C-alpha positions as CSV (number, residue, x, y, z in Angstrom):
1,M,-16.1,-22.1,-8.2
2,L,-13.1,-19.7,-7.6
3,N,-13.9,-16.4,-8.7
4,K,-10.8,-14.3,-10.7
5,D,-8.8,-13.1,-7.8
6,E,-9.1,-16.4,-6.2
7,R,-7.8,-17.7,-9.3
8,N,-5.3,-15.2,-10.0
9,G,-4.0,-15.2,-6.5
10,K,-3.4,-19.0,-6.7
11,I,-1.3,-18.7,-9.5
12,E,0.5,-16.0,-8.4
13,Q,1.6,-18.2,-5.3
14,A,2.8,-21.3,-7.3
15,K,4.7,-18.1,-9.7
16,G,6.3,-16.8,-6.6
17,R,7.3,-20.4,-5.3
18,V,8.6,-21.6,-8.9
19,K,10.8,-18.5,-8.8
20,Q,12.5,-19.1,-5.2
21,A,13.0,-22.4,-5.8
22,V,14.5,-21.3,-9.2
23,G,16.6,-18.6,-7.7
24,E,17.5,-21.1,-5.0
25,L,18.9,-23.5,-7.3
26,T,20.9,-21.0,-9.0
27,G,22.1,-18.8,-6.3
28,N,20.0,-15.7,-7.5
29,K,18.7,-14.1,-4.5
30,H,17.2,-11.5,-6.5
31,L,15.1,-14.1,-8.0
32,K,14.3,-15.9,-4.5
33,T,13.1,-12.6,-3.6
34,E,11.0,-12.0,-6.2
35,G,9.6,-14.9,-5.7
36,Q,8.7,-14.1,-2.2
37,V,7.0,-10.8,-2.7
38,D,5.0,-12.7,-5.5
39,E,3.7,-15.3,-3.0
40,A,2.8,-13.0,-0.6
41,K,0.8,-11.0,-3.2
42,G,-0.8,-13.6,-4.5
43,K,-1.9,-14.7,-0.6
44,V,-3.4,-11.4,-0.2
45,Q,-5.5,-11.5,-3.9
46,E,-6.5,-15.1,-3.3
47,A,-7.4,-13.8,0.4
48,V,-9.7,-10.5,-1.2
49,G,-11.4,-13.4,-3.5
50,N,-12.2,-15.2,-0.4
51,V,-14.0,-12.3,1.4
52,R,-15.4,-11.4,-2.3
53,H,-16.7,-15.1,-2.3
54,A,-18.4,-15.1,1.2
55,V,-20.4,-11.6,0.4
56,G,-21.8,-13.2,-2.3
57,D,-22.6,-16.3,-0.8
58,V,-24.2,-13.8,2.0
59,V,-26.1,-12.2,-0.6
60,D,-27.3,-14.8,-2.9
61,K,-28.9,-16.1,0.6
62,V,-30.7,-12.5,2.0
63,G,-31.8,-12.4,-1.7
64,K,-33.3,-16.0,-1.5
65,T,-35.0,-14.8,2.0
66,M,-36.2,-12.1,0.7
67,K,-37.9,-13.4,-2.3
68,R,-39.8,-16.0,0.5
């Protein structure tokens, strides 16, 4: 299951790709650039979410080991 950073990062990336496509179709360089920034921001946010997810998995495993 995705955490909020992973989910929001994926949404931000999709939003960025849409902006880039619309900017390309309309010749709006500002919108295209804004889309590139949004996509990059989404990738970073998703990466943060992936790290949080991995840390959570490790904490769960340690907790289960400690209960034994």
